[in-house]
C-alpha positions in Angstrom: 0.0 0.0 0.1 2.8 2.3 1.0 4.6 1.5 -2.2 1.6 2.7 -4.3 1.4 6.0 -2.3 5.0 6.7 -3.0 4.6 5.9 -6.9 1.4 8.1 -7.0 3.2 11.0 -5.3 6.3 10.7 -7.5 4.1 10.9 -10.6 2.2 13.8 -9.3 5.4 15.6 -8.4 6.8 14.9 -11.9 3.8 16.5 -13.5 4.2 19.5 -11.3 7.9 19.9 -12.3 7.1 19.6 -16.0 4.2 22.1 -15.6 6.3 24.7 -13.8 9.3 24.2 -16.3 7.1 24.7 -19.3 5.6 27.7 -17.6 8.9 29.3 -16.9 10.1 28.5 -20.4 7.0 30.0 -22.0 7.4 33.1 -19.8 10.9 33.5 -20.7 10.2 33.4 -24.5 7.4 35.9 -24.1 9.7 38.3 -22.1 12.4 37.8 -24.8 10.0 38.7 -27.6 8.8 41.7 -25.6 12.3 43.0 -25.1 13.3 42.6 -28.8 10.2 44.0 -30.7 7.9 47.0 -30.5 4.3 46.0 -29.9 3.2 48.1 -32.8 4.8 50.5 -35.3 4.2 52.4 -38.6 5.7 51.1 -41.8 5.9 52.8 -45.3 4.8 50.4 -48.1 4.0 50.7 -51.8 0.4 49.5 -52.6 -0.9 49.7 -56.1 1.9 52.2 -57.1 1.2 54.5 -54.1 3.3 55.0 -51.0 1.1 54.3 -47.9 1.8 54.6 -44.2 0.3 51.6 -42.3 0.0 51.0 -38.7 1.0 47.4 -37.9 0.8 45.2 -34.7 3.2 42.5 -33.4 1.9 39.0 -33.7 3.5 35.8 -32.4 3.2 32.3 -33.8 1.3 29.6 -31.9 4.4 28.2 -30.2 6.2 31.7 -30.1 8.6 30.3 -32.8 8.3 33.4 -34.9 6.9 37.0 -35.0 5.7 39.2 -37.8 3.7 42.5 -37.9 0.1 42.3 -39.1 -2.1 45.2 -40.3 -5.0 44.4 -37.9 -7.2 46.9 -39.6 -7.4 44.7 -42.6 -6.3 41.2 -41.5 -6.7 38.8 -38.6 -4.4 36.0 -37.5 -6.0 32.7 -36.5 -3.7 30.5 -34.5 -3.9 26.7 -35.0 -2.1 23.7 -33.6 -0.7 22.7 -36.9 -0.5 26.1 -38.7 -1.4 29.8 -38.3 -3.6 31.7 -40.8 -3.7 35.3 -41.7 -6.8 36.3 -43.6 -9.0 39.2 -44.4 -10.7 40.7 -41.4 -13.9 41.1 -43.3 -14.9 37.9 -45.3 -14.8 38.4 -49.1 -17.9 37.6 -51.2 -18.2 34.0 -52.1 -17.2 34.6 -55.8 -13.7 35.8 -54.9 -10.8 33.3 -54.7 -9.2 32.7 -51.3 -7.0 35.4 -49.8 -4.8 34.2 -47.0 -1.3 33.6 -45.7 -0.7 30.2 -44.0 2.5 29.6 -41.9 3.3 26.0 -41.1 6.4 24.6 -39.5 8.0 21.3 -40.5 10.5 20.5 -37.8 12.3 17.6 -39.4 13.1 18.8 -43.0 15.4 21.4 -44.1 14.3 23.7 -46.9 16.5 22.3 -49.7 15.0 18.9 -48.8 11.5 20.0 -48.4 10.9 22.4 -51.3 10.5 19.7 -54.0 8.0 17.8 -51.9 6.0 21.1 -51.5 6.2 21.7 -55.3 4.8 18.2 -56.1 1.9 18.9 -53.8 1.2 22.4 -55.3 1.4 21.1 -58.9 -1.8 19.2 -58.4 -3.6 22.5 -58.1 -1.3 24.7 -60.1 0.0 22.6 -63.1 2.1 25.4 -64.4 4.0 26.1 -61.2 7.3 27.7 -61.7 10.5 25.8 -60.7 11.7 26.6 -57.2 14.2 29.5 -57.1 16.4 30.8 -54.2 15.4 34.4 -53.1 16.6 36.7 -50.4 13.6 39.1 -50.4 11.1 39.3 -48.7 12.8 36.3 -46.8 15.8 34.1 -47.4 14.9 30.8 -48.8 13.1 29.1 -51.7 10.2 30.6 -53.6 7.4 28.8 -55.6 5.0 30.8 -57.7 1.9 29.6 -59.7 -1.2 31.1 -61.4 -4.2 28.9 -62.2 -6.8 29.7 -64.9 -4.9 32.1 -67.3 -4.9 35.9 -66.9 -8.5 36.5 -65.7 -9.1 39.0 -62.9 -10.0 36.2 -60.6 -7.3 33.6 -61.6 -6.0 32.1 -58.3 -2.3 32.9 -57.5 -0.2 31.0 -55.0 3.3 32.3 -53.7 5.0 29.9 -51.4 8.2 30.5 -49.4 10.2 27.5 -47.8 12.7 29.0 -45.3 14.8 27.7 -42.5 13.4 27.6 -39.0 16.9 28.3 -37.6 17.3 24.7 -36.5 16.9 21.5 -38.6 13.5 22.3 -40.0 11.6 24.7 -42.1 8.7 27.2 -42.3 6.4 26.9 -45.2 4.6 30.1 -45.9 1.8 29.9 -48.4 0.2 33.1 -49.7 -3.0 33.0 -51.8 -4.8 35.8 -53.6 -6.1 36.5 -57.1 -4.5 38.2 -60.1 -6.3 41.5 -59.7 -5.2 41.6 -56.0 -1.6 41.1 -56.8 -0.7 44.7 -56.1 -3.1 44.9 -53.2 -3.3 41.8 -51.0 -0.2 40.3 -52.6 1.9 43.4 -51.9 0.6 43.5 -48.3 1.6 39.9 -47.8 4.9 40.6 -49.2 5.5 43.6 -46.8 4.3 41.5 -43.8 7.0 38.8 -44.7 9.7 41.5 -44.6 9.0 41.6 -41.0 9.0 37.8 -40.4 11.5 36.9 -37.7 12.4 33.4 -36.4 12.6 33.3 -32.6 15.2 31.2 -30.8 14.4 30.6 -27.2 17.3 31.3 -24.8 
């Protein structure tokens, strides 16, 4: 009987230690982020050929693995367990193609090993997807670009970036919009990604 009590207490103590450790680690990461980045700022970006000052707010990824600044007047960030999604604050009418930016982390594959796998998956939807190319702007990594349906105003566009997560894995960032919105939503997503920063917990 006494043995079972000892085992039960040991297990309970282990859970408490894990919980406290995780809590302290999480708090440390949050404090690190707060000390490194302004909670909001004003950026100058070019939208549809015009210079525009935009107020943007700091947003963290679900697991505090990255941050970026989001124009919260136009977009909202929905955090998920497997991926985060940035989409329009006001839903678009049903006849518009999807407008979004998905940020997903793959922890066990480096960008150069993952990019072709991503390309194969994308070609099912975008048969004329361009070959991967290495870019340094707006982020450092591989870029994939595709348009579906020709040059119509509502032709869906996909722009994907596969970048390092600073360890042994990658972030896959998928932006979707339509051809007419390339200089609007497309340009805004591009500017957001200029502010994308990987966070390494210390």
